[in-house]
N, CA, C and O atoms as CSV, one atom per row, in Angstrom:
chain,resi,resn,atom,element,x,y,z
A,1,MET,N,N,-98.874,-64.592,-121.099
A,1,MET,CA,C,-97.582,-65.208,-121.276
A,1,MET,C,C,-96.448,-64.653,-121.641
A,1,MET,O,O,-95.395,-65.281,-121.745
A,2,ALA,N,N,-96.564,-63.600,-121.831
A,2,ALA,CA,C,-94.800,-62.478,-122.199
A,2,ALA,C,C,-94.227,-63.091,-120.901
A,2,ALA,O,O,-93.093,-63.534,-120.722
A,3,GLY,N,N,-95.588,-62.996,-119.763
A,3,GLY,CA,C,-94.245,-63.002,-118.502
A,3,GLY,C,C,-94.247,-64.464,-118.089
A,3,GLY,O,O,-93.645,-64.590,-117.023
A,4,ILE,N,N,-94.641,-65.431,-118.490
A,4,ILE,CA,C,-94.621,-66.395,-117.652
A,4,ILE,C,C,-93.248,-66.815,-118.363
A,4,ILE,O,O,-92.280,-67.067,-117.645
A,5,HIS,N,N,-93.123,-66.908,-119.969
A,5,HIS,CA,C,-91.812,-66.565,-121.228
A,5,HIS,C,C,-90.300,-65.735,-120.173
A,5,HIS,O,O,-89.088,-65.912,-120.290
A,6,GLU,N,N,-91.111,-64.819,-119.185
A,6,GLU,CA,C,-89.722,-63.945,-119.186
A,6,GLU,C,C,-89.611,-64.583,-117.896
A,6,GLU,O,O,-88.498,-64.625,-117.373
A,7,ALA,N,N,-90.720,-65.139,-117.244
A,7,ALA,CA,C,-89.827,-65.415,-115.933
A,7,ALA,C,C,-89.584,-67.462,-115.832
A,7,ALA,O,O,-89.617,-68.029,-114.740
A,8,VAL,N,N,-89.403,-68.102,-116.930
A,8,VAL,CA,C,-89.017,-69.183,-117.430
A,8,VAL,C,C,-87.449,-69.261,-117.529
A,8,VAL,O,O,-86.508,-69.766,-116.917
A,9,ALA,N,N,-87.731,-68.341,-118.843
A,9,ALA,CA,C,-86.029,-67.721,-119.567
A,9,ALA,C,C,-85.725,-66.959,-118.256
A,9,ALA,O,O,-84.554,-67.242,-118.005
A,10,THR,N,N,-86.121,-66.268,-117.452
A,10,THR,CA,C,-84.732,-66.270,-116.257
A,10,THR,C,C,-84.464,-66.784,-115.713
A,10,THR,O,O,-83.275,-66.748,-115.397
A,11,ARG,N,N,-85.480,-67.852,-115.044
A,11,ARG,CA,C,-84.468,-68.926,-114.602
A,11,ARG,C,C,-84.252,-70.634,-115.366
A,11,ARG,O,O,-84.540,-71.673,-114.771
A,12,ILE,N,N,-83.821,-70.581,-116.454
A,12,ILE,CA,C,-83.313,-70.937,-117.462
A,12,ILE,C,C,-81.966,-70.729,-117.825
A,12,ILE,O,O,-81.241,-71.710,-117.992
A,13,TYR,N,N,-81.334,-69.053,-118.039
A,13,TYR,CA,C,-80.757,-67.908,-117.944
A,13,TYR,C,C,-79.616,-68.630,-116.357
A,13,TYR,O,O,-78.587,-69.305,-116.308
A,14,ALA,N,N,-80.432,-68.077,-115.421
A,14,ALA,CA,C,-79.827,-68.461,-113.975
A,14,ALA,C,C,-78.521,-69.728,-114.335
A,14,ALA,O,O,-77.329,-69.924,-114.571
A,15,MET,N,N,-79.288,-70.070,-114.229
A,15,MET,CA,C,-78.746,-71.636,-114.470
A,15,MET,C,C,-77.405,-71.982,-115.538
A,15,MET,O,O,-76.197,-72.198,-115.438
A,16,VAL,N,N,-78.492,-71.881,-116.654
A,16,VAL,CA,C,-76.739,-72.011,-117.678
A,16,VAL,C,C,-75.765,-71.387,-117.744
A,16,VAL,O,O,-74.693,-71.806,-118.181
A,17,ARG,N,N,-76.134,-69.554,-117.038
A,17,ARG,CA,C,-75.054,-69.007,-116.998
A,17,ARG,C,C,-73.571,-69.439,-115.831
A,17,ARG,O,O,-72.473,-68.889,-115.737
A,18,LYS,N,N,-73.964,-70.246,-115.325
A,18,LYS,CA,C,-73.249,-71.593,-114.035
A,18,LYS,C,C,-72.415,-71.916,-114.606
A,18,LYS,O,O,-71.218,-71.658,-114.476
A,19,LEU,N,N,-73.293,-72.933,-115.790
A,19,LEU,CA,C,-71.812,-72.787,-116.827
A,19,LEU,C,C,-70.796,-73.011,-117.574
A,19,LEU,O,O,-69.972,-73.818,-118.004
A,20,LYS,N,N,-71.563,-70.993,-117.528
A,20,LYS,CA,C,-70.247,-69.718,-118.877
A,20,LYS,C,C,-70.292,-71.065,-119.879
A,20,LYS,O,O,-69.412,-71.911,-120.037
A,21,VAL,N,N,-71.608,-70.976,-120.499
A,21,VAL,CA,C,-71.443,-71.692,-121.765
A,21,VAL,C,C,-71.218,-70.055,-123.032
A,21,VAL,O,O,-71.408,-68.848,-122.886
A,22,GLU,N,N,-70.776,-70.858,-124.089
A,22,GLU,CA,C,-70.783,-69.698,-124.964
A,22,GLU,C,C,-71.431,-69.608,-126.413
A,22,GLU,O,O,-71.772,-70.704,-126.857
A,23,PRO,N,N,-71.588,-68.877,-126.961
A,23,PRO,CA,C,-72.390,-69.214,-128.199
A,23,PRO,C,C,-71.209,-70.128,-128.948
A,23,PRO,O,O,-70.103,-69.952,-128.439
A,24,ASP,N,N,-71.241,-71.225,-130.244
A,24,ASP,CA,C,-73.215,-71.073,-130.571
A,24,ASP,C,C,-73.863,-71.641,-128.880
A,24,ASP,O,O,-73.135,-71.892,-127.921
A,25,VAL,N,N,-75.379,-71.737,-128.891
A,25,VAL,CA,C,-76.280,-72.391,-127.881
A,25,VAL,C,C,-77.076,-72.869,-128.817
A,25,VAL,O,O,-77.510,-72.071,-129.647
A,26,ALA,N,N,-77.424,-74.181,-128.894
A,26,ALA,CA,C,-78.993,-74.841,-129.128
A,26,ALA,C,C,-79.740,-74.989,-127.963
A,26,ALA,O,O,-79.344,-74.925,-126.800
A,27,VAL,N,N,-80.977,-75.214,-128.436
A,27,VAL,CA,C,-82.024,-75.230,-128.243
A,27,VAL,C,C,-82.638,-76.030,-128.293
A,27,VAL,O,O,-83.121,-76.086,-129.424
A,28,THR,N,N,-83.208,-77.354,-127.236
A,28,THR,CA,C,-84.048,-78.988,-127.460
A,28,THR,C,C,-84.820,-79.298,-126.495
A,28,THR,O,O,-84.977,-78.944,-125.327
A,29,GLY,N,N,-85.261,-80.011,-127.192
A,29,GLY,CA,C,-86.368,-80.115,-126.464
A,29,GLY,C,C,-88.090,-79.765,-126.460
A,29,GLY,O,O,-88.051,-79.167,-127.536
A,30,GLY,N,N,-89.927,-79.666,-125.970
A,30,GLY,CA,C,-90.067,-79.179,-126.189
A,30,GLY,C,C,-90.377,-77.539,-125.717
A,30,GLY,O,O,-91.178,-76.847,-126.344
A,31,GLY,N,N,-89.675,-77.071,-124.609
A,31,GLY,CA,C,-89.453,-75.888,-125.656
A,31,GLY,C,C,-88.593,-74.673,-125.821
A,31,GLY,O,O,-88.318,-73.636,-125.218
A,32,ALA,N,N,-88.242,-75.436,-127.165
A,32,ALA,CA,C,-87.616,-75.113,-128.071
A,32,ALA,C,C,-89.336,-75.213,-129.965
A,32,ALA,O,O,-89.674,-74.814,-131.079
A,33,LYS,N,N,-89.637,-76.107,-128.748
A,33,LYS,CA,C,-90.645,-74.936,-130.121
A,33,LYS,C,C,-91.964,-74.590,-129.169
A,33,LYS,O,O,-93.153,-74.906,-129.139
A,34,ASN,N,N,-91.038,-73.746,-128.400
A,34,ASN,CA,C,-92.415,-71.993,-128.234
A,34,ASN,C,C,-91.702,-71.306,-128.674
A,34,ASN,O,O,-90.562,-71.131,-128.243
A,35,VAL,N,N,-92.329,-70.593,-129.901
A,35,VAL,CA,C,-91.600,-69.206,-130.141
A,35,VAL,C,C,-91.675,-67.794,-128.358
A,35,VAL,O,O,-90.934,-67.778,-127.375
A,36,GLY,N,N,-92.356,-67.277,-128.554
A,36,GLY,CA,C,-91.887,-67.407,-127.219
A,36,GLY,C,C,-91.146,-67.068,-125.911
A,36,GLY,O,O,-91.091,-65.978,-125.342
A,37,LEU,N,N,-90.598,-68.222,-125.566
A,37,LEU,CA,C,-89.635,-68.596,-125.299
A,37,LEU,C,C,-88.636,-68.582,-125.239
A,37,LEU,O,O,-87.952,-68.565,-124.215
A,38,VAL,N,N,-88.104,-68.586,-126.957
A,38,VAL,CA,C,-86.660,-68.633,-127.375
A,38,VAL,C,C,-86.360,-67.431,-127.136
A,38,VAL,O,O,-85.621,-66.993,-126.254
A,39,LYS,N,N,-87.076,-66.751,-128.122
A,39,LYS,CA,C,-87.021,-65.305,-128.500
A,39,LYS,C,C,-87.058,-64.800,-126.526
A,39,LYS,O,O,-86.373,-63.785,-126.408
A,40,ALA,N,N,-87.571,-65.192,-125.310
A,40,ALA,CA,C,-87.612,-64.886,-124.278
A,40,ALA,C,C,-85.434,-65.299,-123.948
A,40,ALA,O,O,-84.544,-64.499,-123.661
A,41,LEU,N,N,-85.393,-66.163,-124.076
A,41,LEU,CA,C,-84.441,-66.802,-123.769
A,41,LEU,C,C,-83.470,-65.853,-125.190
A,41,LEU,O,O,-82.304,-66.129,-124.910
A,42,GLU,N,N,-83.445,-65.228,-126.071
A,42,GLU,CA,C,-82.359,-65.424,-126.787
A,42,GLU,C,C,-82.089,-63.420,-126.908
A,42,GLU,O,O,-81.406,-62.842,-127.754
A,43,THR,N,N,-83.008,-62.686,-125.589
A,43,THR,CA,C,-82.763,-61.308,-125.230
A,43,THR,C,C,-81.958,-61.802,-123.609
A,43,THR,O,O,-81.055,-61.210,-123.017
A,44,LYS,N,N,-82.556,-62.863,-123.284
A,44,LYS,CA,C,-81.153,-63.313,-122.049
A,44,LYS,C,C,-79.733,-63.728,-122.884
A,44,LYS,O,O,-78.785,-63.379,-122.181
A,45,PHE,N,N,-79.367,-64.219,-123.874
A,45,PHE,CA,C,-77.828,-64.319,-123.890
A,45,PHE,C,C,-77.361,-63.316,-124.971
A,45,PHE,O,O,-76.174,-63.010,-125.089
A,46,GLY,N,N,-78.395,-62.789,-125.797
A,46,GLY,CA,C,-77.729,-61.414,-126.044
A,46,GLY,C,C,-77.265,-61.878,-128.430
A,46,GLY,O,O,-76.521,-61.254,-129.186
A,47,TYR,N,N,-78.138,-63.133,-128.718
A,47,TYR,CA,C,-77.368,-63.036,-129.248
A,47,TYR,C,C,-78.314,-64.325,-130.102
A,47,TYR,O,O,-78.962,-64.884,-129.218
A,48,PRO,N,N,-78.562,-64.858,-131.208
A,48,PRO,CA,C,-79.420,-65.758,-131.546
A,48,PRO,C,C,-79.330,-67.048,-131.406
A,48,PRO,O,O,-78.227,-67.574,-131.557
A,49,LEU,N,N,-80.663,-67.965,-131.034
A,49,LEU,CA,C,-80.270,-69.330,-130.180
A,49,LEU,C,C,-80.354,-69.778,-131.644
A,49,LEU,O,O,-80.792,-69.217,-132.648
A,50,LEU,N,N,-79.553,-71.477,-131.348
A,50,LEU,CA,C,-80.204,-71.992,-133.125
A,50,LEU,C,C,-81.181,-73.051,-131.958
A,50,LEU,O,O,-80.935,-73.180,-130.759
A,51,VAL,N,N,-82.352,-73.738,-132.755
A,51,VAL,CA,C,-83.027,-74.642,-132.882
A,51,VAL,C,C,-83.503,-75.493,-133.656
A,51,VAL,O,O,-84.169,-75.121,-134.622
A,52,PRO,N,N,-83.347,-76.389,-133.491
A,52,PRO,CA,C,-83.112,-77.348,-134.661
A,52,PRO,C,C,-84.595,-78.275,-135.428
A,52,PRO,O,O,-85.481,-78.752,-134.720
A,53,PRO,N,N,-84.593,-78.335,-136.360
A,53,PRO,CA,C,-85.542,-79.018,-137.331
A,53,PRO,C,C,-86.145,-79.621,-136.124
A,53,PRO,O,O,-87.297,-79.194,-136.050
A,54,GLU,N,N,-85.916,-80.320,-135.270
A,54,GLU,CA,C,-87.369,-81.551,-135.434
A,54,GLU,C,C,-86.502,-81.398,-132.925
A,54,GLU,O,O,-86.554,-82.333,-132.126
A,55,PRO,N,N,-86.064,-80.309,-132.699
A,55,PRO,CA,C,-86.059,-80.695,-130.797
A,55,PRO,C,C,-86.748,-81.524,-130.388
A,55,PRO,O,O,-86.209,-81.897,-129.346
A,56,LEU,N,N,-87.975,-82.290,-130.606
A,56,LEU,CA,C,-88.094,-82.970,-129.915
A,56,LEU,C,C,-87.362,-84.722,-129.832
A,56,LEU,O,O,-87.351,-85.682,-129.062
A,57,ILE,N,N,-86.857,-84.351,-131.072
A,57,ILE,CA,C,-85.734,-86.157,-130.918
A,57,ILE,C,C,-84.510,-85.667,-130.403
A,57,ILE,O,O,-83.840,-86.501,-129.792
A,58,THR,N,N,-83.845,-84.006,-130.540
A,58,THR,CA,C,-82.470,-84.516,-130.457
A,58,THR,C,C,-82.119,-85.499,-130.516
A,58,THR,O,O,-81.862,-86.444,-131.261
A,59,GLY,N,N,-82.140,-84.996,-129.141
A,59,GLY,CA,C,-81.590,-85.781,-127.996
A,59,GLY,C,C,-81.079,-86.717,-128.119
A,59,GLY,O,O,-79.920,-87.056,-127.879
A,60,ALA,N,N,-82.424,-87.535,-128.753
A,60,ALA,CA,C,-82.423,-88.779,-128.714
A,60,ALA,C,C,-81.622,-89.839,-129.539
A,60,ALA,O,O,-81.143,-90.948,-129.304
A,61,LEU,N,N,-81.735,-88.529,-131.207
A,61,LEU,CA,C,-81.269,-88.317,-132.032
A,61,LEU,C,C,-79.076,-88.519,-131.870
A,61,LEU,O,O,-78.392,-89.316,-132.512
A,62,GLU,N,N,-78.679,-87.713,-131.045
A,62,GLU,CA,C,-77.301,-87.353,-130.740
A,62,GLU,C,C,-76.766,-89.106,-130.100
A,62,GLU,O,O,-75.943,-89.935,-130.491
A,63,GLY,N,N,-77.934,-89.023,-128.738
A,63,GLY,CA,C,-77.433,-90.728,-127.746
A,63,GLY,C,C,-76.935,-92.109,-128.536
A,63,GLY,O,O,-76.439,-93.175,-128.170
A,64,HIS,N,N,-77.469,-91.316,-130.274
A,64,HIS,CA,C,-76.910,-93.223,-131.006
A,64,HIS,C,C,-76.683,-92.874,-132.201
A,64,HIS,O,O,-77.067,-93.160,-133.335
A,65,LEU,N,N,-75.361,-91.606,-131.261
A,65,LEU,CA,C,-74.624,-91.162,-132.674
A,65,LEU,C,C,-72.969,-92.201,-132.518
A,65,LEU,O,O,-72.118,-92.143,-133.406
């Protein structure tokens, strides 16, 4: 599983890096509930990522504010 987390994190990080994001970075959606993936992403980014309490519905909430 660690290999899968690493591979997915590498791919996500490569795409996000092009956007030149800066801290604080939040992870939403189903992937945010996967602790292994979040840890692998934190390693790639070099700092802790924010995970909302309900990452599956966070985008839907923001869309209605």
